[in-house]
C-alpha positions, -999 to +999 in steps of 0.1 A: +644+779+298+676+761+305+691+741+276+711+711+286+745+702+271+729+672+254+701+693+238+727+719+227+748+692+210+717+677+193+708+712+180+743+718+167+744+683+151+710+688+134+721+722+120+753+707+107+734+678+091+708+701+074+735+725+061+758+697+050+729+681+031+720+714+015+756+719+005+759+684-009+728+690-030+741+723-044+774+708-052+758+679-070+735+703-089+764+724-100+785+694-111+757+680-132+740+711-143+706+696-133+683+713-109+665+681-100+686+655-082+657+634-070+619+632-075+612+650-042+631+681-053+601+691-074+575+663-079+555+681-106+586+690-126+599+655-122+567+640-136+569+664-166+605+653-171+596+616-171+569+623-197+594+643-218+620+614-215+594+589-228+585+612-257+621+617-265+627+580-265+597+574-287+610+600-312+644+584-311+629+550-320+608+566-348+640+582-362+658+548-361+628+531-378+628+558-405+665+555-411+663+517-414+632+519-436+648+544-459+678+521-463+655+492-471+634+511-496+664+526-513+680+492-517+648+479-533+647+509-556+683+502-568+674+466-576+642+476-593+659+502-614+684+475-625+655+452-634+638+478-654+669+486-674+674+449-681+638+446-693+643+475-717+674+458-731+656+425-733+628+441-753+652+455-778+669+421-782+636+403-788+625+429-814+659+426-831+657+388-830+622+388-845+632+404-878+644+372-894+677+385-907+700+372-880+730+351-888+737+320-867+764+339-848+740+368-842+714+344-829+738+327-805+751+359-792+715+372-786+705+340-769+735+343-746+727+379-737+690+370-730+702+342-706+725+366-688+697+392-685+672+366-673+696+354-646+703+391-636+666+397-631+662+365-610+693+375-589+678+410-583+645+395-572+664+373-548+685+402-534+691+402-496+697+429-471+728+430-448+710+406-423+703+380-450+666+388-454+652+385-489+639+419-500+611+408-522+598+377-504+571+395-484+569+385-448+585+351-457+619+369-459+639+338-450+631+322-483+641+333-518+615+352-538+621+332-570+630+295-572+642+277-603+648+242-588+621+225-609+634+240-642+609+268-643+608+300-623+583+299-594+574+328-571+578+314-536+577+345-514+543+356-502+525+388-510+523+401-474+537+435-465+561+443-436+549+473-417+570+498-398+559+524-372+573+558-382+553+580-359+525+577-333+497+560-350+515+561-384+529+531-402+545+525-436+549+494-457+586+485-461+586+462-490+575+453-525+569+417-533+579+394-562+543+384-567+531+419-573+561+427-596+565+394-615+532+376-615+514+379-649+485+358-639+479+321-640+512+315-622+532+327-652+560+353-651+584+371-674+613+348-666+595+317-679+583+336-709+619+346-717+629+309-714+602+301-740+614+328-763+650+316-760+638+281-769+621+296-800+653+314-810+672+282-807+647+261-826+621+283-844+586+268-848+553+279-863+545+295-830+575+319-833+554+351-839+530+343-810+560+338-787+575+371-797+542+389-790+537+371-757+573+379-747+569+416-755+536+417-736+553+400-706+582+424-706+559+454-709+536+442-682+565+435-658+582+468-667+549+486-659+548+469-625+584+477-618+580+514-628+549+516-607+567+501-577+596+525-581+572+555-582+556+543-550+589+538-533+600+573-543+568+587-528+575+567-496+610+580-494+598+616-498+573+610-470+600+596-448+622+626-453+594+649-443+586+628-413+622+627-403+624+665-405+593+667-383+607+644-357+640+664-357+620+696-349+600+679-323+632+665-307+647+700-305+615+713-289+614+684-263+650+689-255+645+727-250+615+721-227+635+695-208+664+719-204+641+747-193+626+725-166+658+707-154+686+732-161+702+747-131+703+785-125+740+788-116+736+823-102+709+812-078+729+780-070+760+801-062+740+822-037+727+790-020+762+776-019+775+807-002+746+806+023+752+770+032+790+776+036+783+806+058+758+787+079+782+758+084+810+780+094+788+799+118+774+767+133+809+752+137+822+785+153+793+787+176+796+751+187+833+754+194+829+787+213+800+776+234+814+742+240+846+758+255+826+778+281+830+768+317+815+780+351+851+785+362+854+812+336+828+832+355+843+828+391 
């Protein structure tokens, strides 16, 4: 069968294109270290890689959520610890002030300390995170948890919990609320009770002993709530650490599987590179040699 010059040129061109494309693919693979440069290289492997990428992204998001949640809980724990220490000091002052042997100067100093401690507890309950959200206001985090505008302390934040996803199908509450920490029933709270006690210290009445008992009860009840919240936060933080460790291990596994599927075998790629180069050189040499042939060479 006779091959025309045009057919020969098309064959040579096709061979050059195939080998050039193969050479380009190998060079791209070797420059990136990835075996798969496009979906069609290995459709099944590419689908597995897409699934692994989604899983890796999900793990990354869980890790970010855990880190943020750990920061939020730790911040609440610090403020609750401060509140508890203040409550302990308050209790000691109230007991000291109830023994009836105080001088006027002692009483004034004690009253001043109680006022500072009361304000400290209110400030801790209205603590904010770095974005300006109130830590103990429930889901109404744009408003202070405690308001004293009317002259008495009112819990304004709601009792709803903010929930964070920390793993597939697993969530964790991210906040304690002022209502569960401070509410003593009937809308009363320890801050208002401290104000009543301060008023008694300033101007004792026949209700003095009852106020002392009520104040100690309010302090003890609030302290119990705070200690319970701190214990719960500590448990959550421990769970977060375990979950973070699990996610880190899963991330390592996913990355390894991803590498096993997509990583290039440089030895095999080097062989293909040599083959494509040799094929290109042979095609080019053949084309030049055959193209230079002429019937006059045979006369």
